[in-house]
TORPAZA-773869 format. One line per 8 residues: number of its first residue (from 1); for each residue x, y, z of C-alpha. Coordinates in Angstrom, 3 decimals. Each point is the difference from the previous one (the first is absolute). Layout:
REM TORPAZA-773869
NUM = X,Y,Z | ...
//
This chain:
REM TORPAZA-773869
1 = 210.716,86.555,79.294 | -1.038,-2.302,-2.835 | 0.362,-2.867,2.468 | -3.525,0.719,1.104 | -1.165,-1.208,-3.410 | 2.322,-2.739,-1.175 | -0.920,-1.831,-3.186 | -1.746,-3.276,0.634
9 = 3.006,-2.222,-0.833 | 2.376,1.858,2.316 | -2.634,0.092,2.724 | -0.375,-3.785,-0.207 | 3.766,-0.401,0.157 | 0.263,2.012,3.206 | -3.016,-1.754,1.490 | 1.778,-3.309,-0.614
17 = 3.161,1.325,1.723 | -2.084,1.279,2.923 | -1.687,-3.417,0.263 | 3.367,-1.747,0.050 | 1.267,2.307,2.775 | -3.144,-0.589,2.026 | 0.342,-3.770,-0.419 | 3.689,0.115,0.988
25 = -0.828,1.985,3.133 | -2.800,-2.387,0.911 | 2.271,-3.054,-0.337 | 2.830,1.624,1.962 | -2.210,1.180,2.843 | -1.793,-3.359,0.079 | 3.290,-1.843,0.252 | 1.119,2.380,2.776
33 = -3.174,-0.689,1.938 | 0.414,-3.788,-0.233 | 3.683,-0.182,0.935 | 0.673,-2.741,2.664 | 0.937,1.138,3.464 | 3.680,0.446,0.434 | 2.539,2.779,0.087 | -1.675,3.258,-1.077
41 = 0.729,1.166,-3.562 | 1.163,3.631,-0.163 | -2.646,2.411,-1.340 | 2.548,1.287,-2.486 | -0.094,-3.365,-1.738 | -3.750,0.446,-0.471 | 0.592,3.418,-1.613 | 2.569,-1.514,-2.316
49 = -2.386,-2.855,-0.869 | -2.726,2.502,-0.897 | 2.071,2.791,-1.546 | 2.356,-1.844,-2.326 | -2.679,-1.896,-1.972 | -2.180,3.157,-0.101 | 2.851,2.083,-1.370 | 0.821,-2.713,-2.508
57 = -3.621,-0.174,-1.188 | -0.168,3.815,-0.326 | 3.198,0.015,-2.044 | -1.413,-2.766,-2.207 | -3.245,2.005,-0.352 | 1.833,3.188,-1.014 | 2.089,-1.890,-2.546 | -3.028,-1.766,-1.481
65 = -1.954,3.277,-0.095 | 2.814,1.959,-1.678 | 1.268,-2.709,-2.365 | -3.216,-1.829,-0.863 | -3.330,1.479,1.169 | 0.600,3.677,-0.820 | 1.543,-0.659,-3.461 | -2.806,-2.455,-0.721
73 = -2.663,2.613,0.851 | 1.726,2.561,-2.249 | 0.149,-2.627,-2.758 | -3.728,-0.748,0.367 | -0.922,3.700,-0.153 | 2.276,0.525,-2.983 | -1.514,-3.005,-1.767 | -3.478,1.483,0.498
81 = 1.146,3.269,-1.584 | 1.615,-1.891,-2.894 | -3.123,-2.046,-0.604 | -2.456,2.853,0.458 | 1.433,3.264,-1.290 | 3.725,0.230,-0.733 | 1.788,-3.094,-1.398 | 3.245,1.999,-0.053
89 = -0.050,0.606,3.766 | 3.298,-0.801,1.776 | -0.287,-1.962,3.232 | 0.807,2.189,3.006 | 2.391,-2.363,1.877 | 2.609,1.372,2.375 | 3.029,-1.953,1.212 | 0.640,-3.731,-0.330
97 = -2.765,-2.592,0.171 | -0.661,-3.746,-0.176 | -2.347,0.087,-2.995 | 2.811,-1.043,-2.343 | -1.224,0.253,-3.635 | -3.678,0.658,0.789 | 0.155,3.815,-0.609 | 1.902,-0.477,-3.274
105 = -2.462,-2.667,-1.093 | -2.923,2.315,0.758 | 1.631,2.826,-1.949 | 0.533,-2.329,-2.949 | -3.621,-1.141,0.227 | -1.196,3.617,0.158 | 2.038,0.824,-3.099 | -1.604,-2.952,-1.771
113 = -3.443,1.194,1.085 | 0.815,3.490,-1.281 | 1.014,-1.422,-3.394 | -3.182,-2.065,-0.174 | -2.052,3.024,0.970 | 1.635,2.077,-2.725 | -0.708,-2.739,-2.549 | -3.659,-0.116,1.087
121 = -0.264,3.772,-0.148 | 1.480,0.021,-3.478 | -2.505,-2.649,-1.111 | -2.868,1.915,1.582 | 1.213,3.225,-1.620 | -0.086,-1.643,-3.406 | -3.629,-1.033,0.513 | -1.038,3.413,1.315
129 = 1.583,2.081,-2.777 | -3.180,0.029,-2.045 | -2.095,0.781,3.064 | 2.278,2.907,0.907 | -0.153,1.299,-3.560 | -3.790,0.009,0.114 | 0.107,1.633,3.416 | 2.321,2.709,-1.361
137 = -2.350,0.663,-2.898 | -2.924,0.263,2.398 | 1.921,2.379,2.260 | 0.918,2.141,-3.023 | -3.620,0.171,-1.093 | -1.201,0.905,3.502 | 2.707,2.625,0.323 | -1.078,1.749,-3.190
145 = -3.742,-0.020,0.746 | -1.106,3.521,0.888 | -2.749,-1.129,2.353 | 0.791,-1.510,3.373 | -0.396,-3.784,0.054 | -0.352,-2.032,3.192 | -0.605,-3.759,0.347 | -1.406,-1.417,3.247
153 = -0.888,-3.484,1.216 | -3.482,-1.002,1.142 | 0.729,1.204,3.537 | 0.996,3.459,-1.218 | 3.779,-0.364,0.457 | 2.056,1.869,-2.597 | 2.010,-2.352,-2.243 | 1.168,2.309,-2.789
161 = -0.010,3.691,-0.881 | 1.712,2.134,-2.619 | 2.028,3.205,0.167 | -3.007,2.225,-0.746 | -1.820,-1.449,2.994 | 3.012,0.739,2.176 | -0.011,3.620,-1.242 | -3.764,0.399,0.488
169 = 0.199,-1.385,3.539 | 3.325,1.580,0.946 | -1.642,1.584,3.052 | -1.199,-3.404,1.275 | 2.824,-1.625,2.014 | -2.044,-3.203,0.386 | 0.380,-0.833,-3.716 | 1.973,-3.245,-0.311
177 = -0.204,-3.609,-1.084 | -1.953,-2.104,2.456 | -1.742,3.017,1.561 | -3.800,0.217,-0.122 | -1.430,2.330,-2.612 | -2.291,1.353,2.721 | 3.069,1.596,1.602 | 0.613,2.013,-3.194
185 = -3.533,0.683,-1.302 | -3.277,0.379,1.855 | -1.209,-3.585,0.218 | -3.773,0.544,0.223 | -0.803,0.896,-3.624 | 2.566,-2.473,-1.341 | -1.485,-2.920,1.937 | -3.464,1.082,-1.072
193 = 1.033,0.016,-3.653 | 1.590,-3.447,0.333 | -3.239,-1.318,1.497 | -1.830,1.345,-3.045 | 2.434,-1.744,-2.354 | -0.513,-3.350,1.730 | -3.800,0.190,-0.198 | -1.841,-2.061,-2.599
201 = -0.160,1.611,-3.421 | 2.454,2.749,0.955 | 2.256,1.719,-2.533 | 3.637,-1.039,-0.355 | 1.240,3.321,1.342 | -1.251,3.088,1.801 | 1.024,3.585,0.750 | 0.050,1.852,3.284
209 = 1.486,3.129,1.513 | 1.570,-0.122,3.445 | 2.466,1.931,2.110 | 3.495,-1.089,0.921 | 0.542,-1.004,3.620 | 1.619,3.354,0.794 | -2.849,1.872,-1.691 | 2.396,2.000,-2.185
217 = -1.305,-1.263,-3.342 | -3.139,-1.278,-1.653 | 0.547,-2.832,-2.471 | -2.171,-1.419,-2.743 | 0.444,-3.783,0.125 | -1.029,-2.690,-2.450 | -0.119,-3.427,1.627 | -0.060,-3.374,-1.772
225 = 0.024,-3.438,1.606 | 2.708,-2.574,-0.738 | -1.346,-3.544,0.063 | 2.473,-2.859,-0.546 | 0.119,-3.692,0.773 | 2.670,0.662,2.606 | -1.517,1.773,3.051 | 3.404,1.499,0.802
233 = -0.055,2.043,-3.234 | -3.659,1.089,0.154 | -0.949,3.471,1.147 | -0.652,3.289,-1.758 | 1.855,2.610,-2.039 | -0.511,3.761,0.303 | 0.897,2.963,-2.158 | 0.375,3.335,1.770
241 = -0.397,3.551,-1.287 | 0.345,3.229,1.971 | -3.382,1.743,-0.269 | 1.116,3.010,2.071 | 2.459,1.408,-2.548 | -2.285,-0.696,-2.954 | -2.958,1.742,1.636 | 2.057,2.994,1.119
249 = 1.317,0.565,-3.538 | -3.486,-0.379,-1.472 | -1.314,2.598,2.427 | 2.692,2.469,-0.997 | -0.922,-0.375,-3.682 | -3.686,0.311,0.832 | 0.514,3.199,1.967 | 1.979,1.547,-2.844
257 = -2.878,-0.715,-2.382 | -2.581,1.312,2.449 | 2.028,3.176,0.467 | 0.093,0.520,-3.763 | -3.771,-0.363,-0.237 | -0.674,2.249,2.977 | 2.236,2.694,-1.498 | -2.770,0.692,-2.518
265 = -2.348,1.270,2.680 | 1.585,3.437,0.452 | -0.005,0.889,-3.728 | -3.639,-1.030,-0.195 | -0.869,2.169,2.952 | 1.819,2.975,-1.511 | -1.720,-0.521,-3.301 | -3.375,-0.048,1.694
273 = 0.756,3.236,1.828 | 1.110,1.711,-3.220 | -3.198,-1.042,-1.701 | -2.125,1.467,2.750 | 1.936,3.276,-0.194 | -0.633,0.293,-3.709 | -3.691,-0.692,0.526 | -0.193,2.772,2.531
281 = 1.753,2.362,-2.428 | -2.536,-0.897,-2.666 | -2.864,0.721,2.366 | 1.392,3.497,0.477 | -0.322,0.749,-3.692 | 3.455,-0.700,-1.333 | 0.682,-0.800,-3.649 | -1.894,-2.781,-1.769
289 = 3.232,-1.903,-0.684 | 0.365,-0.460,3.712 | -3.102,-2.172,0.046 | 1.249,-2.073,-2.872 | 3.348,-0.454,1.701 | -1.781,-1.008,3.161 | -1.919,-2.672,-1.819 | 3.219,-1.364,-1.453
297 = 1.641,-0.110,3.423 | -3.082,-1.693,1.447 | 0.049,-2.645,-2.709 | 3.689,-0.665,0.577 | -0.577,-0.207,3.722 | -2.774,-2.560,-0.493 | 2.230,-2.057,-2.265 | 2.894,0.160,2.443
305 = -2.256,-0.944,2.901 | -1.357,-2.965,-1.927 | 3.520,-1.131,-0.874 | 1.091,0.381,3.609 | -2.911,-2.138,1.224 | 0.760,-2.612,-2.619 | 3.732,-0.013,0.929 | -0.860,-0.326,3.681
313 = -2.321,-2.971,-0.673 | 2.575,-1.707,-2.202 | 2.774,0.583,2.547 | -2.023,-1.500,2.839 | -0.980,-2.962,-2.187 | 3.607,-0.656,-1.058 | 1.326,0.255,3.540 | -2.724,-2.264,1.392
321 = 0.577,-2.553,-2.765 | 3.733,-0.137,0.835 | -0.680,-0.261,3.716 | 0.142,-3.658,0.982 | -2.026,-1.248,2.927 | 1.538,-2.816,2.019 | -1.373,-2.511,2.460 | 1.414,1.292,3.282
329 = -0.150,-1.712,3.380 | -0.942,2.753,2.464 | 1.772,-1.715,2.907 | 3.262,-0.074,-1.949 | -0.391,3.664,-0.913 | -0.603,1.040,3.617 | 2.835,-2.186,1.237 | 2.366,1.836,-2.352
337 = -1.220,3.363,1.337 | 0.423,-1.158,3.601 | 3.553,-1.231,-0.517 | 1.135,3.001,-2.058 | -1.425,2.683,2.330 | 1.225,0.957,3.433 | -1.903,0.555,3.272 | 0.650,3.751,-0.277
345 = -1.874,0.357,-3.305 | -2.638,-2.759,0.086 | -2.476,-1.136,2.658 | 0.302,-3.523,1.360 | -1.840,-2.292,-2.415 | -2.199,-2.976,0.760 | -0.893,-1.595,-3.307 | -2.789,-2.413,-0.925
353 = 0.131,0.248,-3.777 | -0.049,-3.450,-1.600 | -1.755,1.253,-3.137 | 0.955,0.663,-3.612 | -0.428,3.268,-1.907 | 0.120,0.950,-3.661 | 2.168,3.102,0.106 | 3.200,1.715,-1.042
361 = 2.205,-1.312,2.836 | 2.606,2.714,0.264 | -2.457,2.913,-0.013 | -2.358,-1.698,2.448 | 2.984,-0.690,2.263 | 0.827,3.715,-0.072 | -3.608,1.064,0.717 | -0.445,-2.253,3.044
369 = 3.405,1.000,1.370 | -0.760,3.709,-0.484 | -3.367,-0.264,1.797 | 1.587,-1.853,2.936 | 2.719,2.634,0.259 | -2.649,2.753,0.021 | -1.907,-1.735,2.790 | 3.199,-0.195,2.048
377 = 1.219,3.528,-0.714 | -3.208,2.060,-0.122 | -2.268,-1.830,2.462 | 2.597,-1.663,2.261 | -1.449,-3.475,-0.602 | 2.441,-2.566,1.443 | -1.758,-3.274,-0.887 | -2.119,-0.991,-3.003
385 = -1.844,-3.245,-0.691 | 0.013,-0.541,-3.776 | -2.379,-2.565,-1.456 | -1.357,-1.078,-3.353 | -3.571,-1.263,-0.490 | -1.547,-1.355,-3.195 | -3.403,1.406,-0.997 | -1.109,-1.266,-3.398
393 = 2.545,1.119,-2.606 | 1.585,2.520,2.392 | 2.431,-0.233,2.880 | -0.477,2.507,2.827 | 3.396,0.990,1.383 | -0.650,1.469,3.456 | 2.459,1.876,2.208 | -1.477,-0.013,3.516
401 = 1.316,1.937,2.986 | -1.014,1.307,3.405 | -0.750,3.716,-0.263 | -1.773,2.625,-2.053 | -1.233,-0.280,-3.576 | 2.073,1.720,-2.705 | -1.828,3.185,-0.968 | -1.037,0.596,-3.608
409 = 2.431,2.921,-0.366 | 2.892,-2.060,1.368 | -0.811,-2.920,-2.293 | -0.187,2.273,-3.071 | 3.377,1.465,0.914 | 1.508,-3.474,0.296 | -1.475,-1.233,-3.279 | 1.170,3.065,-1.926
417 = 3.602,-0.348,1.233 | 2.614,-1.396,-2.366 | 1.765,-3.300,0.565 | 3.590,0.739,1.011 | 1.490,-3.139,-1.527 | -1.098,1.007,-3.512 | 1.092,3.622,0.306 | -3.300,1.280,1.407
425 = -1.536,0.131,-3.500 | -2.748,-2.575,0.631 | -2.580,0.555,2.733 | -1.678,-2.632,2.114 | -3.372,1.026,-1.445 | 1.222,-0.637,-3.566 | 1.223,-3.464,0.906 | -3.319,-0.883,1.660
433 = -1.961,1.424,-2.960 | 1.939,-2.254,-2.331 | -1.187,-2.885,2.166 | -3.580,1.364,-0.382 | -0.219,0.704,3.715 | 0.624,2.595,2.678 | 0.564,0.076,3.759 | -2.377,0.991,2.766
441 = 0.144,0.231,3.768 | -2.765,-0.919,2.417 | -0.544,-1.132,3.592 | 0.290,-3.717,0.669 | -3.636,-0.821,0.732 | 0.877,-3.357,1.563 | 2.212,1.541,2.743 | -0.303,3.315,1.756
449 = 2.934,2.361,0.073 | 1.553,-1.393,-3.159 | 0.220,1.309,-3.564 | 0.874,-1.515,-3.354 | 1.286,1.052,-3.398 | -1.400,-2.163,-2.803 | 1.313,-0.675,-3.513 | -2.356,-2.071,-2.220
457 = 2.264,-1.701,-2.567 | -0.664,-2.498,-2.791 | 0.635,-3.601,0.999 | 1.966,-2.574,-2.002 | -2.822,-2.120,-1.484 | 2.056,-3.131,-0.641 | 1.314,-0.113,3.552 | -2.966,1.169,2.075
465 = -1.579,-3.464,-0.065 | 3.214,-1.953,0.610 | 0.939,-1.747,3.205 | 1.451,1.876,2.925 | 3.759,0.366,0.277 | 1.560,-2.706,2.132 | 2.035,1.779,2.695 | 3.686,-0.851,0.133
473 = 1.208,-2.338,2.687 | 0.933,2.079,3.069 | 3.576,0.068,1.161 | 0.796,-0.140,3.724 | 3.050,1.667,1.494 | 1.462,-0.007,3.472 | 0.760,3.618,0.833 | 2.070,-0.714,3.141
481 = 3.072,2.160,-0.445 | 2.424,-1.150,2.637 | -0.278,-3.745,-0.391 | 2.783,-1.800,-1.807 | -2.119,-3.035,-0.828 | -3.252,0.377,-1.933 | -2.736,-2.504,-0.882 | 0.660,-1.679,-3.329
489 = -3.621,-0.974,-0.614 | -0.621,-2.227,-2.995 | 3.499,0.731,-1.351 | 1.517,-2.144,2.757 | -0.581,-3.238,-1.929 | 0.851,1.484,-3.408 | 3.037,-1.652,-1.638 | 2.898,2.415,-0.345
497 = 0.153,-0.583,-3.753 | -3.556,1.387,-0.389 | 0.590,3.260,1.886 | 0.848,3.441,-1.320 | 2.911,1.760,1.714 | 1.234,3.592,0.025 | 3.703,0.236,0.832 | 0.970,3.470,1.228
505 = 2.761,2.014,1.606 | 0.214,3.456,1.598 | 2.913,2.400,0.010 | -0.053,2.332,3.014 | 1.729,2.909,1.703 | 1.115,-2.287,2.830 | -0.781,-3.082,2.058 | -2.418,1.336,2.640
513 = -3.488,0.957,-1.243 | -1.160,0.641,3.572 | 2.755,2.621,0.297 | -1.069,1.941,-3.097 | 1.658,-1.898,-2.840 | -2.101,-0.089,-3.195 | -0.319,-1.890,-3.267 | 1.639,1.596,-3.049
521 = -0.759,-2.717,-2.564 | -2.173,-3.112,-0.421 | 0.597,-2.615,-2.689 | -1.991,-3.164,-0.658 | -0.610,-2.724,-2.554 | -2.791,-2.564,-0.348 | 0.377,-3.783,-0.067 | -2.875,-1.755,-1.785
529 = -0.228,-3.792,-0.331 | 3.627,-0.437,0.922 | 1.265,2.549,-2.534 | 1.623,3.357,0.754 | -2.030,2.549,-2.013 | 2.737,2.426,-1.073 | -2.599,2.094,-1.843 | -2.058,0.585,3.159
537 = 2.184,2.015,2.321 | -0.476,2.882,2.406 | 2.669,2.634,0.619 | -0.570,3.428,1.515 | 2.152,2.522,1.819 | -1.581,1.559,3.085 | 0.563,3.394,1.553 | 0.765,-0.784,3.672
545 = -0.673,3.541,1.170 | 3.371,0.089,1.745 | 3.690,-0.024,-0.885 | 1.713,-3.152,-1.283 | 3.211,-0.758,1.928 | 3.172,-0.239,-2.076 | 0.617,-3.537,1.275 | -3.378,-1.179,-1.304
553 = 0.567,1.722,-3.357 | 3.376,-1.688,-0.318 | -1.755,-3.388,0.255 | -3.051,0.379,-2.246 | 1.115,3.006,-2.083 | -3.162,2.052,0.616 | 0.622,3.658,0.864 | -2.305,2.784,1.123
561 = -0.133,1.598,-3.452 | -1.183,-3.335,-1.442 | -3.137,-0.008,2.162 | -0.746,3.735,0.024 | -2.815,-0.390,-2.575 | -1.011,-3.529,1.063 | -3.422,-0.710,1.566 | -0.144,-0.180,3.814
569 = 0.640,-3.301,1.779 | -3.693,-0.442,0.839 | -1.049,0.197,-3.666 | 2.704,-2.476,-1.064 | -1.092,-2.474,2.707 | -3.642,0.282,-1.117 | 0.979,-0.692,-3.606 | 2.160,-2.949,1.045
577 = -2.920,-1.359,2.042 | -2.164,0.087,-3.139 | 2.773,-1.703,-2.004 | 0.383,-2.789,2.582 | -3.729,-0.745,0.313 | -0.526,-3.176,2.029 | 3.169,-1.761,-1.190 | 2.460,-1.565,2.456
585 = 2.750,2.528,0.771 | 3.578,-1.257,-0.216 | 3.230,1.717,0.992 | 3.575,-0.648,1.055 | -0.082,0.694,3.750 | -3.572,1.166,-0.546 | -0.537,0.983,3.648 | 2.096,3.121,-0.616
593 = -2.131,1.159,-2.940 | -3.316,-0.860,1.673 | 0.887,2.156,3.029 | 0.132,3.059,-2.258 | -3.272,-0.885,-1.751 | -2.012,-0.841,3.109 | 1.032,3.140,1.861 | -1.537,1.980,-2.888
601 = -3.232,-2.001,-0.322 | -2.261,2.288,2.007 | 1.094,3.258,-1.618 | -0.163,-1.583,-3.474 | -3.444,-1.512,0.562 | 1.100,-3.486,-1.121 | 0.735,-3.268,1.793 | 2.566,-2.584,-1.074
609 = -1.824,-3.140,1.125 | 1.801,-2.139,-2.600 | 1.793,-3.195,1.038 | 3.778,0.472,-0.054 | 2.905,-2.311,-0.759 | 3.672,0.737,0.624 | 2.546,-1.319,-2.513 | 2.738,0.452,2.621
617 = -1.738,-2.236,2.574 | -0.804,-2.620,-2.628 | 3.663,-0.043,-1.052 | 1.155,-0.475,3.625 | -2.459,-2.869,0.410 | 0.911,-1.750,-3.250 | 3.752,0.617,0.185 | 0.713,-0.464,3.701
625 = 3.399,-1.527,-0.794 | 1.494,3.472,-0.564 | -0.080,3.376,1.679 | 0.293,1.971,-3.274 | -3.423,1.518,-0.666 | 0.639,3.421,-1.489 | -1.897,0.721,-3.209 | 3.209,-0.384,-2.014
633 = 0.943,-3.350,1.578 | -3.520,-1.445,-0.330 | -0.162,1.167,-3.623 | 3.367,-1.607,-0.762 | -1.108,-3.245,1.679 | -3.156,-0.162,-2.142 | 1.628,1.231,-3.242 | -1.837,3.338,-0.058
641 = 1.550,3.068,-1.555 | 0.097,3.137,2.158 | -0.778,3.299,-1.713 | -0.907,3.465,1.228 | 1.118,-0.743,3.544 | -1.344,2.440,2.607 | -2.649,1.328,-2.365 | -3.589,-0.819,0.921
649 = -0.935,-1.586,-3.332 | 3.406,-1.667,-0.501 | -0.132,-1.710,3.413 | -3.634,-0.971,-0.614 | 0.873,-1.727,-3.285 | 2.942,-1.833,1.609 | -2.147,-1.085,2.956 | -2.724,-1.206,-2.386
657 = 2.436,-2.274,-1.845 | 1.341,-1.301,3.336 | -3.535,-0.627,1.250 | -0.952,-1.974,-3.130 | 2.926,-2.362,0.622 | -0.774,-0.308,3.705 | -3.569,-1.004,-0.866 | 1.380,-2.943,-1.991
665 = 1.845,-1.234,3.112 | -2.829,0.341,2.527 | -1.791,-3.284,-0.850 | 3.138,-1.806,1.214 | -0.811,1.388,3.476 | -3.693,-1.077,-0.310 | -1.042,3.612,-0.658 | -2.675,0.123,-2.693
673 = -2.609,2.612,0.998 | 0.058,3.591,1.192 | -0.923,-1.188,3.482 | 2.985,-2.395,0.028 | 2.375,2.790,-1.073 | -1.309,2.495,2.569 | 0.209,-2.587,2.793 | 3.602,-0.863,-0.941
681 = 0.835,3.689,-0.128 | -1.456,0.555,3.483 | 2.145,-2.843,1.343 | 3.046,1.703,-1.480 | -0.991,3.314,1.600 | -0.194,-1.694,3.407 | 3.369,-1.645,-0.584 | 1.589,3.361,-0.833
689 = -1.474,1.449,3.178 | 1.708,-2.737,1.962 | 3.240,0.782,-1.791 | -0.226,3.667,0.983 | -0.675,-1.007,3.627 | 3.446,-1.579,0.120
//
């Protein structure tokens, strides 16, 4: 049914034949109408006069189409492939043709181009050897640095990170070149710190503590600006250190020391009791030596008590001296709590906390989380408004809810409870005392029927007078689930070369998601600035919650025992959604994969509103001279190696290489922007619908 969409040259050829037939019919019928009166001419002669020339013209048209037009179209398409992606491509000509030596000449020219290209590449390689050597040295240095290092441009897009950063942020699927740092770390405190660095007279670098986007870790970050003459290389560099582990280990050591000190209390108590007993014996007229012995015991007790007090003071001083206060953005801290906790354990949080504190971030995180959990569990509070308000050198952290005030007995019980995440050895009261504060509960005098729990905490003096945090630009999504076409927004006019793509593939239990088939594996790879990022891939097995048919296992090699311990499909889809971000999704016959994802959107709580491009449809559009459009045939046509066939990541990597080469050919079809590509793809979808109708 490809006749519905003939290439332009063949369409013009057949239009010319149709015009000639129409003209021949017009002349014949005109001559018939103007015949002079005389003996009537048999009607059969008219049929012969119309039919023979028409048949002759059709035969001529078929011959020209098969021998000239069709081979010429295949030659043009092959020449585009030779010039754009694969100089070694062999022209796909079938049968004899009238092009004589043109195909051979083109092949010879392509070989010459390939030789010239190799010579240019060799020359360029010679000039870039030193650059590559320096790059290798830099990569080696970054790899060996113990701290995480991340380099971003002025807009906050990640341009470089080392292995330690990848390990620190292993739970953040959004980490990748070209992604915004705000998708990996809480953006509020980072933007605030950058604003401080750009102010007049500011220091060259600054420290902050913020949570990761998932809320699983707290990181101490040192940020320094990069200012160069080239705006494309300006930005900022960050070093990252996991504060959570460091604080937890410090607390364990502290508790061991405290336990050792407290162990002296019982011997002192026993000694005091023994002394009193001896005094009583003396009062009852016992021997004189008893009194002397009592005095000795009393003196020793006084000395031991004095030493104990001195040891306690020194211990507290040493621990406080080693305890490092950090400038902490309260909004970032609360955001980490909100994302890490679940609706079963925490009340719903509404946060207005754009203030900075001077505190130990990990312990304060634990205290606020523990108090919120107590409100939910003990009082049944389902919603809390958390705010931070500056009052002089203090910041009042208020937890406000609709309901009764926490009683004094309840609050004492909460404050004396141990923090679970540090083994229950540190109480909430001890943490607040080390911040020179406590917690109290009172009615909210501004609104009836509401109560609040207040924590007065020291503010961060250097940041309390700084400018307000500029909120990040909001992102708008279309949450329509059943529509195939989605608004492209500002991305419509974006050149394809400037877009980020995520190429993905799903392996499944079957072909019908609406009939119960499920995903068993998702693989993906990023494309950034026209380069396939082989170091930024996504590959996860998924437990489908059902059996895997033997036929499906024979294709992709995934069996039920392979996915027995894998996360459920919903969790894998959520993690893939985070990995993809707002990039353009690309697949080979992507409609199949998107059906599985979109049917799971509601239960997963995510929406795939990303624009999509199909490498299969683009191949059919660009290479309409052939009907061979399997992944293997397209890869062979574009000189792409095929590896890991019928594995999610293997097919994704192959599709990515195919897509890169297709992008190089699209300008020849006047396709330059995302909007152009989507429009061309929609035309191909309509064409395929017409094909199926016949």
